[in-house]
Each structure stands twice: as C-alpha cells, then as structure tokens.
C-alpha angles and dihedrals in degrees: 000000000000116000133214136185123201120199118202137139097241137031129171140308078040111080122248134113094237091054095050092050090048092051092059092051094044090054091052090055090050090052089049090057101258127143100240130197131174123202109204143137137274094236123137095035099304108136122238117253140069126299143149126246120181092336095313119117107224121200110192120194125205113247138175092220115155135179094200093116141342093270096053090042092052092046091049092051092048093052093048093064098063089039091056091044094053093045092048090052090054094051122090115272116269131194095242134021118197116200118195129193100253108126099032115255092020084132091078088078089071100088092045095049092045092052099042102031103033092214123140111259132220122182112210102202112205091158138011117239140229087012093067090053090049094051091046091052094243092117127032109256109253091359125146094262094047092048091048091051090047091052092049094046094047091050088050092051089057088053091063128091092215139001124214115206122190097218143026090243089056091051088059092049091053092048088054087061087064096258113147110252091228090066092061129082122188112221118164123223096255128145098096089103088073095063103024119072129183116260122191119227096247091060099037113111090189091066091047094045093052097042097243091150112159096348120131098232124209104193136202117188126183143025118001098209142160093264095060127094112229097151093082091051093048091052090055093046088055092048091051090050090053090048090055089240106153103161096077115082129188107212113194115193120186144037138253145136092291095053100087093053091045092051091049092052091050091048096046092048092047093233105174088171092070118077132181130212129175123251112290127231114264090246090060096046096101091056097041094049093044091050088079124075090216136353139233121224116179143184129180119247110273095032097099110128093010096082136007110201107236090200086077091071091051089054091052091047090053089054096241129133118252126227103201117198106192150071112337092222095059124110094252091054091049091051094049093050094044096049102030092236102139146323132298116219126188116240110270096015096124091162091061091046092050092048091049094051093048090047093054092046092056093042109056090167090058089056090050096047097046091045091054091047091057097049093044090055089056094049091054093056132084103195095149092053088051090058091055089051092052092050091047090050095054093053094035092241118151114217 
C-alpha cells in the first residue's frame, strides 16, 4: 500500500480554506487505497495528539499560534516551520510527502525532508511567497528579506519531484522562477461540489433567520484579507446609497486581517446596505452561500498567479453567478469566461460592477442559468483524481 503525508497548518474540523481543500484530496487518496496521514496543528480548539478521521491519520502538534496582531501571527508562522520539520523527521518514512503553503514559506522544509527522509516530494502551491507578502505590503518589494525568501523558496522548488499549482496563471509564475514546465501540474481546488448543494430562497432557513426577505443579496463569503479588493465594492455601495436604492444588500460573511478596516469604512460612510456576519459552520455553508443571489470574489491588481481564491469554487457549487473583481488573466477570470458562470470586472471599475449588479437583479433567469453553468463545470471535473495520479507518477505506482 503506497503511503502519503500531507503537511498543512489546518485540517477539519478546524476552519480554514486550505484545510477543507486538503480534506477532499486526502479522502480521494483513502478511496484509492493509500495509507494517508496529515501533519497539522492543534489550533482552533483541536487537541494535540494523533487520531483518525474518515480513514485519515491526523497528527496534531501543539502551537502558540495567535491572530491577535501581525507580529504575533508572523512569529507563530515562523515557529511552526521548524516544529513541522522536526515532527515530520520523527514520523515513519512514507512514499510521498506533500508540502502546502500554509504557513507561508513552509516550502523551505523540502530540501531537508528530501535529504533526511528520502521520500518523494510534491509542493502543493496555494500561494506564491514572498510575492504575496510583497504585493500586500508586508515585505518591501525587491528588498533584502524578500529576495532572500525568494532564493530559498526557488531552491526548495527545485528539490521537489512535482509541483501542483491551482491555476494556469500560477503555473506561469512558477515557470518565471526558472522551474521546468514539465515539473508542474495544474489542478484546481475543486471538491466543494460534494458537500455544498444548491438551496432555493423559498426553502432557505438562513435567509429567513437573518431577515433577508425580498432583498437582492450580493454575497461575499470567506477570508477578508490584504490581497482582496473591497474598494470597488464600497464605491458601488455608496453609489446605490446616493441613488436611494435600498433593496440591494451586500452581505459579507467571514473574518480576516482586512475586516476591521472594512468595517470602519462602512461605518464612516454610513453604508446601511453593507452587512457583516461571522464565518458560518461548514454544515451551514450550503444555506449561507445560497442565501445570496450572486457572489463577489475579489483580488487586488498584481495578485494574478500568486493566489487563486478557493471561495470561487464554493460559489459555483452553490449554483450562484460570480462577480469577479480582479485581473482578467487570472484563473478565476478564465473559468468564468470559459463556462459562462458570471462576470469579470477590472479592479476599480465601479461603473461596470454597478451595471452588472443591476443587470442581474432585473434578469433572474440570467442568475439561474449562469449559476447552473458553474456547478455543471465542477461536476464534469476530476481534480482530486488527478492529484492521486500525480502522486502515483512520482513514485511509479500504478493505481
């Protein structure tokens, strides 16, 4: 029986997009007959120790990680990397080790694990560092620290047997690092369609519970981070306020480092048409996503190929159109255009965003058709099976 170890900061039932995506892939490996382990942390109330969940062995390490501020968050991430490295070295050897990008720069463990463990290595790139930190203003662009991190991460990429990127735009970013294209596989973060089902408004208790009534709801669900563009949405919310349009509601569900500033902007502008709710339990995700008539997904300019918002796949699974505010060359933009599942809007073009929202509100059938297009495109894919094939390939195992 082939064996595989995934290393990532979070894993269900703990919340976190990278953990939920990993769970889908880990389950596919179990079904394919692999011995599957996940090395993760005990954050968010999950106790340290070893247990089994749906056939996956989960090793949780104690950590002092805190999200109180940027400094404590950075320190916590930095300490996790040697902790993961030491624990991985103490575990029995496996055929394949998969290193994700949560925490950032976790990839630098690759050369050490390859030398001391002798396992085959796959890097599963959810983000590109240090470029994300540069674009977010956390590191000075082209500074000494950023260049040092870039050198370490590029060396680590060359230590891998294969690299999995989550978008075509990310493949191009990795190639720019000098990595041979044949080392890279593009596998999107699908799998959400298995646990998220469409719910119509009339039978949606979430809409009733939160008094959404007859509002036309533009939703946003997920992390509110430094890489997301909220300025374009706020400009439209302000325009709708000035127009006296009170039947369109922006419903923002989630948390993140960008949330306090976003709340302050909403409060200072007096935007009663913007409402916040905390992150919802995974079991309520179908209802919360389907409570919106359409969803916003956003990325700041310059982030193409550095991140691919996984929330986009949840929107498609919920059978809702996506309004994507971001670079037109990014993976989400490609998907929307290819499958007719929403509208792509350039960063800062609030006029186009306003026109799109008003168009969807007056065309309920358009919402229905584009929502169905998105979900159908997910059901046709087999991304998780592709991941098993990549792992089998690097150890020359035939499924």
